[in-house]
FIDO-68095 format. One record per residue: x, y, z of N, C-alpha, C, O in turn. Coordinates in steps of 0.05 Angstrom, whole numbers, plus 5000, padded with zeros to 4 digits. Layout:
XYZXYZXYZXYZ ...
END
This chain:
214616985767215316845749214916995722213117165719 216516925703217617055674215716985652215716735649 214217095638212917045613215617025590218017055593 214116945569215816975546217117225549219317285560 215217365536215217635530216817805550217717985537 217517815578218817935595221517775596223617905600 221517525594224217395587225917475567228317495573 225217525546226817725520227117965531229518025534 225418145539225718385542228818395559230918485550 228318255588230218235606233518125591235618205601 233317985573235417815560235918105531237318055512 234918305533235918495514236718745533238418905527 235318745555236618985574239218945580241119095577 239318655591242618585599244218575577246618635581 243518525553246318515530245718835527248018895523 244619055526244919315519246419475539248219635532 245719445561245919635591247319415604248219525624 247819215605249419015628248319015658249318995680 245319065646244019055686243818745690244318525680 242718835711242818465724240818505753240718325770 239618715754236618655768235218845756235919065747 232118675760229818745742227018755765225918555775 226318995769224019005780221119105761220719325751 219418875761217218985743215419155771215419125795 214019355753212819555778210219635751210019635727 208519695774205619845753203519625752203219445768 201919665727199919485738200319235728198319085728 202719125716202918925702204418735723204518495720 205418845742206318665763203818645795203918465811 202118855796199618875809197718605808196518455824 198018645769195918415756192918525747190918395742 193118745747190418945735191619025712191819265711 192418915693193519055668192118995648190818795649 192019155628189319175615191019085584193519095586 189919025559191618975535194119225535196519195535 192619435534194219745529195519795554196520015553 196019675577197819725589201419705586202519505577 202419895592205819905586207319645615206519575637 208519605606210619445616212219595632214219675619 212219705665214219875669216119695687215419515701 219719825679221019565693223419865696223920065683 224619755722226219895735229319765739229319665761 231919735728232819625715236019715731236819945733 237119545739238919655752242619505745242919265742 244219655744246619635734249619805753249620025764 251719605750253619745769254319965761254220115779 255020065740255620385748254120495716253520365696 253820785722253120875695250921155705250221235728 250121255677249021395685244721355686243421185673 243521555703240821475694239721495672240021715661 238021255654237421275627235221195626234621045645 233521225610230421115606230821045574231821155555 229620795580229220705547226620595540226520345537 224520725537222320695531221920635497223420775483 220420495487219520375463218020205462217320105483 216920105437214919965431216819675423218719655407 215619455441216719195431214318985427212618945443 214718855398212718715400210118755402208218605407 210418975397207219135391206919315420205519525419 208119215444207119265471209419485482211819425483 208319715490210219925493212219835520211119705538 214419895522216519825547216720045556216220235542 217720065583218220395592220220215608219420005617 222820285613224920295629225920435641226520635628 226820455669228520645677231220565692231220465714 233720615677236220495689237720645708238820865703 237720545727240120615756243220465763243820235757 244420605774247320545776245920385812244120445827 247720175811247620145842247720385857245520465866 249620515860249220775874247020915875245820885896 246121045861243421125856241420955874240021065891 241320745870238720615884239220505917237420435932 241520515921242320535947240820625974240020505994 240720905966239221005983237321195973237621435969 234921035968232621185958230521365970230221335994 229121535958227521685961224821675962223821465968 223221875957220521885957219321905932217021835926 221622045914221122085880220521695868219221625848 221621545886221321185874219221085888218720855881 217821185905214921065912212920925898211520745905 213121085870211720985849212120635847210620475837 214920585859215220285849215120085865215619845864 214320305885213020075916211219815905210119815883 211219685915210719375913210319265884208319175872 213619315877214319195854214718985855214618895878 215618765830215618475830218718445826219318475802 220718375843223218285833224018025815224717805824 223818065790224617925773227217645768227517395767 228817905765231717765779233618065790233518295782 235317925811237418045827239517905825239817665819 241418095834243718055842244718245876245018485882 245117905896245917985921243618155934243918355948 241418065928238018145942238118475938236918605955 239618635917238818865912236218935907235319155915 235018785897232018855890228918795915226618865914 230218635932229418565959229918765976228118805993 232418945977232919115993232419415980232219615994 232319415962231319725947227919655954226719865957 226719495955223619415954223119505986221119625993 224519445997224119376035224719756040223019896050 226319816035227320146032224120286029222420356046 224020296004221120365995219720376020219520556036 218520056019216420046041216820296071215120436082 219220266074219720356099218920676097217620766116 219420776082219921156070216221106067214921286079 214820936056212120946053210720946080209021126085 211420746097211120746127210420996139208321116146 214921046141214521366161212621616145212821846153 211221556125209721836115210922066100213022076088 209722186101210622516083211322646110210222606132 214122886104213823046126211623216131210023236113 211123346150208923556153208823806135210523976140 207323846118207324086099207424386117206224476137 209324466101209424696114207124926108206224926085 206025136128204025336125204225526101202125616093 206025576092207325776071206225636047204825756030 206925296046207125086020203325086016202225095994 201925056040199524986035198125236023196825216002 198525516037196425756026198025786005196325925992 199825775991201525785956199325565943198325625921 198825405952197025155943194625225938193425215917 193725355966190825385966190425675945188325675933 191925865942192226045929192326065901191126225888 194325835890193825765866190925605854189925645832 190025435875188025335869185725545861184525535840 185225765882182925925873183326135846181526235833 186126145844186826305823185826115789184626205769 186525945791185725795770182525755767181225795746 181825705784178125745793177325985778175625965760 178626245785177926485776178326575748177126765737 180626415735181826485716180626215688180826215663 179526055706177125825685175725905675175225885652 173926135699171026175692170826345671168726455664 173426385657173326605629172726385611172426145614 172526595585172226355554174826335542176826435551 174826205522177026115511178726045510179926175526 180325875501182725685499184625615517185325385522 185725915530187525935555185325815582186225625596 183125895587181325925608181225595607181525495629 180725365581179825155581182024985591181624795606 185025085581187124985590187625015619188624825632 186825295632187025245658185125085670186224915684 182725075671181524865674181724595673180524445688 183624505651184524215656187024185665187324005681 188824315660191424405691189124355720188924125728 187924525730186424505754186624245760188424155775 184524065747183123765743185423625757185523505778 187423705738190123495739191623575758192823395770 191923785764193623845799191923695819192923505831 189423785822187523705847188623475859189723505881 188623245847188922935854191323005867191022945891 193323095863195623115875195923245901197523165918 193823485904193123615927191723495939192023525963 190123335931188023185951188823005970187422945989 191922865963193522745981195022875997195722766018 195823125991198023305995196823456023198023476044 195023526018192923656039192723426056194523486072 192023246062192123026081194222856102193622706121 197422956089199522936087199522566080200322376094 198522576057198822286051200922256019201022436002 202022046018203822125993201422045975199421935981 202522175941201522175920201421915919203021785931 198621765901198821565890198521545858199321375842 197221785855197221695818194421695810192821665829 193521725787190721615781189621365787187621345801 190721145777189920895777189120795817186920745826 191720805829191620735854189520955870187620885884 190421225864188821435885186121405879184621385899 184721385854181921405855180721145865178521155876 182120865861181620655876180720705903178520685912 183620775918183220845951181721045944179720935954 180821235935178421415935175821355946174521435965 175621135922173520995917172220805945169920795952 174820665961174620545981174420736007173620626028 175020906008176021026033174021286032173121366054 173421396013171921676015170521805989171321975973 167821645992166221535971165821835964166421895941 164822045982163522285965166222485949165822635930 169022435962171222595952171022455915170522585895 171622155915170921985891168422135876168022145851 167222225893164422195866164222495856162622565838 166722735874166222985861168622875837167822825814 170422865842172422785819171022675797170822775775 169922465806168722305780166322505762165722475738 165522665776163222905762164123065739163423115716 166723175765167523425758169223265733167623365716 170523155721172622965704171022895677172222885656 168322865680166622855654166823055636167523275644 166123005607167323125586165723395594166623625594 163423335598160523565597159823675629157723775637 161823635644161823785662161224085668162224255653 160224135683159624485688161824625699164024525695 161724865714164624925725163324955746164824965766 160524985750160324895781161224655797161824615820 161124515774162624215783165324185790165924045808 166924325775169324405778170324565805172424515817 168824715809169024925832167724745858168424825881 166724615858165124515881167424295893167624235917 169324175867170923995877173224155888174124125911 174124345869176324475878176324645914178224725929 173924645915172924825945172824515962172624545986 172924335956172324085975176023965980177423885999 176524015954180123925964181024135984181624086007 181224355973182824635995181624636021182824736040 178924496024177824466056180124186064180924216087 181023986052181723786062184623856075185823676086 185824186073188324266079188224376106190224456119 185424366117185224396149185924196163186224246187 186323886154186923666163190123696170191223566187 191423886153194623926159196024166165198324186173 193624406158195624636173195024676197192924616208 197124796206197224866239195625126234195325246213 194625206260193025496262195525596277197325476289 195225846270198626106270196526286292194226256301 198426466294196826696316196026856291194126976300 196226916272195827046245192226976238190627126227 191826706248189326586243186826806247187227016258 184826746239182526956247181826856273182926656281 179727026290178626966316177526646320177926486338 176026616297174326376304175826206301175826036319 177726166281179825936277181325906300182225676304 182126146322183526056345182725966365184325906383 179925936367178525816387179025566389180025436371 178225456413178525136421176524966394174325036385 178224676382177024546363175024476374173024446359 174824406403172624266418170924446434171224466458 168924586419167224836443165324596465164924656488 164224316450162924226461163724006454164723986431 163623706476164523516460163323236482163323246507 162522986463162122756478164022606477166422676472 162722306483165122086480165722076446167722026434 163822136440164022026402163422276386163622306362 162622446403162222766375163322946394163622976418 164023096367163623506386162523626371162223536349 161523886378160524136359162424296360164124266378 162624456345163624676337162924886320161724796300 163425166319162825296292163425226266165725146262 161425236240162125206217164725396207164725596220 166425386191168625546179167725506151166025346146 168825676131168125656106170225396094170225316071 171525326110172725076088170824806096171224576088 168424906115166624616121164624596107163124396108 164224826088161924816066162124596052160124466054 163924496037163624266024161724106042159424096036 162524006062161223816076159223826089157623656096 159324076093156324186097154124126080151924016085 155124206060153224106026152223886025149723866022 154223596028154223416029152623316052151723086053 152423466070151223276096148023326093146223166099 147923616080144223686073143623566052141423456053 145123536029143523405997143223126007141123035999 144522936022144322636027142022656043140222496040 141822856062139422766080137222976076135923086094 136823006045134723236040131823146047130223276060 131422836032129422676043129322666067127122646078 131422666080130822486115129322636127127422556142 130022906122129223206137126723306127125623496139 125623176106123523326087121323376102119823576100 121023146120118223106131117523236157115223246164 119923346172119923536194120823786200121023866224 121523946175123724186173122424346154122224246131 121424616160120924756143121924776117123924656112 120324956096121425026065124725146067125025356079 126125056059129225166049129525416043127125476046 130525626036130525836027132025775997133425575991 131525945987132825915946135425915958135526005981 137525835947139525735935141525615967143925625969 139925515984139925306005142525066004144125016022 142524905974144824755970146124845953146224715932 147325065954149725195936151525345960151225375984 153225415944156125495967156025685972156725765993 154725835950154826145957153626225982154626385998 150126035985149226016013149825996041148626086060 151825866039153225716063155825916072156825946094 156726066038158926166057158226526075159326676092 155126536055154926766081153226646101152826776122 152326406099152026286127152926326140152026466158 155826226142157326126158158126426174158026426199 158726636161159726866164158026966180158727086200 155726936176153327026193153126946222153227116241 153026656225152826526248155526516262155526386283 158226626254160826756264159526946282159826936306 157927156267157827396272155627416298156027556318 153627266293152027206321153427076345152827136368 155726856337156626756361158227036374158127096398 159527186355160427306378158427536389158927616412 156527636378154327716397153027616418152127746437 152827336413151927196435148727266433147527346452 147127206398145227236389143926926384141526856384 146426756379145526436371148126376376150126516379 147626086376149825856379149625726359147825556363 150525706338149625486305152525376310154825446308 150925126319154024856323153624716299151424756289 155624526284155824326267157024086286158924116301 155723896284157023666298158523486279157823436257 160623396291163323196281163322956288163722956313 163222756280164722546293167222516298168822656287 168122276320171022406327172522166317174922166322 171421966302172221786283173721946258176121916252 171722116244173122246216171822536220169622596211 173622756236173622936239173223156228173523366239 172623136205172023306178169323356176168323586176 167423036172166022946167162923086185162623016209 161423236174159323416187157223166185156823046164 155523106219154022886219150523036234148322956238 151923256238148723386247148823676256150823816254 147423726263146723986282145424056304143223966310 146924246322145624326341145724636339147824766334 143024776345142924996352141425196372139025246371 143525296392141625536411141225786393143025926383 138225836393137626066387136026286384134626196367 135126526388132826636397134226646423133226496440 136126776431137426746458136627056471137527256460 135127076493134027276505135627336535135727156552 136427486538137827566566135327666583133027626576 135927806606134727956626132128036618132228156597 129528016628129027766642128527586639128027456659 128427486618127727296605129726956610129126726617 132327096603134226886603133326556590133326356603 132626576563131626326552132726336523133826526512 132126086515133026016485131825766474130425596486 132525776451131025536436133125326438135425386447 132425096430134424866423132724756400130224746400 134624666376134124576349136724336351138824356364 135824126334138423926329138023756302135923816291 139023616294138623436282141223266272143523336277 140623036259143122836258143122686230140722676223 144622586215144922416184143022176193142922076215 141522106174139721816179141721666188141221566210 144721576173146221346185146621436210146421236223 146921626226147521576250145121576278145421536301 142721646263139921556277139921356291141021156281 139021336315139021136334140721026347140320806356 143721186353145921056361146321206394148221136408 144021426403144721486420147221806419147821976437 148221766389149622046391148822296397150322446408 145822396389144922586405144122696431144222916443 143122426436142922476467145822506483146122676501 147922296472149922506490151722756490153222846507 151122846460153223116454150723376470151323596480 147623236468146123466482146423526507146023756516 147423296522147423336554149823556561149423736578 152223526548153923816558153024066540153824296543 151523996524150624246505148524376523148724616522 146724306537144624376560146524466580145624666591 148824386588150924426606151924766601152224966615 152024716577153525016569150925206570150825386586 149325166556147325356555146525516584145825736591 147325276598145925316628148625466648148225516672 150325516638152525466648154825806648155725966664 154625736612156425926601154926146592155826376594 151826076581151226336572148226396591146526556584 148226246610146926336632144126366631143026546644 142826176614140626126605138425956631139225796648 135526046627134925946655132825766642132425566656 131525796621129525636611130925566577130725736558 131725386575130625156543129025086536127724926548 128225196509125125056496126024966478127925086467 124824706466125124526446121524386437119824256448 121924506416119424356407119224166378121124176363 117624046374117023806355114423746346112423796360 114123636319111623606320110823316329112123116335 107823376326106423136342106622896340105722746358 108122766314108122536311110422436313110722196306 113022606322115222576323115822486348116722646364 115522156355116222036377119122006387119821986410 120922016364123822016367125222276384126922276402 123822486370124122746386123122786414124322906431 121222676416119422646442120722486467120522526491 122322236448123322086474126322176481127322146503 127522306458129822396470129622646488131522716502 127822756487127423076510126322966527126523086549 125222776528123922686557126522626567127322806582 128422376563131022226573132722526583133122536608 133522726570134322966571132723136601134023266617 129823096606128823316627127423426622125723496639 127223496601125123696589121923596587121523366580 119723776595117923696604115223786586116023986574 113323756580111523826554110024066577109624076602 109424226554107824516563105524486550103724606560 105024346528102424406517103024346484105024236475 101324436471100924426440100724596424098424596417 102124806409101024976383100924836370102124646361 097725046366097024856334097525056316097325296321 098224946294098524976266100925276273100825516270 102725116281105425266283107425316260107825536249 108825076254109725186233109125086204108724846201 109125256183108825146147111124876146113424896155 110224666137112524506137110124286107107724226108 112324246085111124206063108424256057106824066054 107824496054105124656049102724676072100524786071 103724556090101924456112102224566134104524566144 099824696148100724846171100824606198098824466201 102724586213102124356231103324396263105224546267 102324266280102224266299104124236316105924156301 105324256344107624206350107324236379105824396391 109124026391108723866420111324136435113824106432 110524306445112124536468113524376497112324266515 116024426493117124236516119924496527121224666515 120024416548122224686565123024436593121924266606 126424606591128224526618128124746634128924956623 127524756651128724946667131324926694131824726708 132625186696134525116703134025196733133425436737 134125016754132225066779135725146803135625206827 137625116791140025256812141025476800143325536806 139325646780140325806764140626076782139226176800 143426176767145626376789146726526760147526396741 146526816761147126916735150827006752152627076737 151126986775153727076785155426826767157826816769 
END
């Protein structure tokens, strides 16, 4: 339905450019326009070069793109911002057909990203991070340039069509709240360099969802994605690309783990700490000193939902290790840790050749007590003042599971 202002605009465009089909798009078409919003129109005429008519009309900003019938007959992804537009007037259903073609392009999705282009964008992000650390007008300019580009890269790295700021942030808030919060914080006028850097590293990590592994990838990246898996989750080693998600996991569960975990070392909640931790974990994995796995949901394969560790691995003549585990508060009580620990125990017995697995818990932690009992662990005793937690030496229940069919061969 045309309002009086739109009717006058269309009459003017008909007279000036001989247009016959008009599509209103953007906020005015969606119904979320404000008093300062543009009137975005795509107009079609029989022939003629592409032309843009941008001007103030009756105190409102009009932005019209005018195309020939031939030009819009085979639209490409460059027209996707008009998807969802509202046909105001049309000739021979040209407007409806144009919108239908855009919908088909959108549903087909973008072509898979080329590895070289992903690497180029990753390198550019890192270059801009490094240069924006400096002082002066150029560094500040690069910082703003980086923030502008990160929104496009966020969708590109996930093989999604770019949406622009209004729709993009709306989609993000509904589907990826953590990313939305990082953007929101980094885009504040008072944002620190750390805020911008955390966002940039997070966006770079999104590229792991679309980049294919190549023979040139490092040794860890070439290992099977699912080292250990259950019906709803899987375990694998962490990579540097996982650091933002690892930090997210620990930060949002800080209070959840406070009553059961020993004090965290300095810098624990920083990226630098975890880049070093990931490297050390990979080295210990190679030497079989420990297996420090992160737990991921099969629904959202980039989200860290827990940790499972096999540590202090001793071979002959002890053939034993310690089992440690933790899961995000929101996934607790769903049976997912029990599911993933069963194949983990099998992995320890059959692949690492362990004869004994030991696991300890605080005396009041009945959830862990029940879990270990279900897995077949037996209580061996109580260690007095075993670990320093929250400034107090706490007793722990000692448990073990023996592999009675152990055979080193």
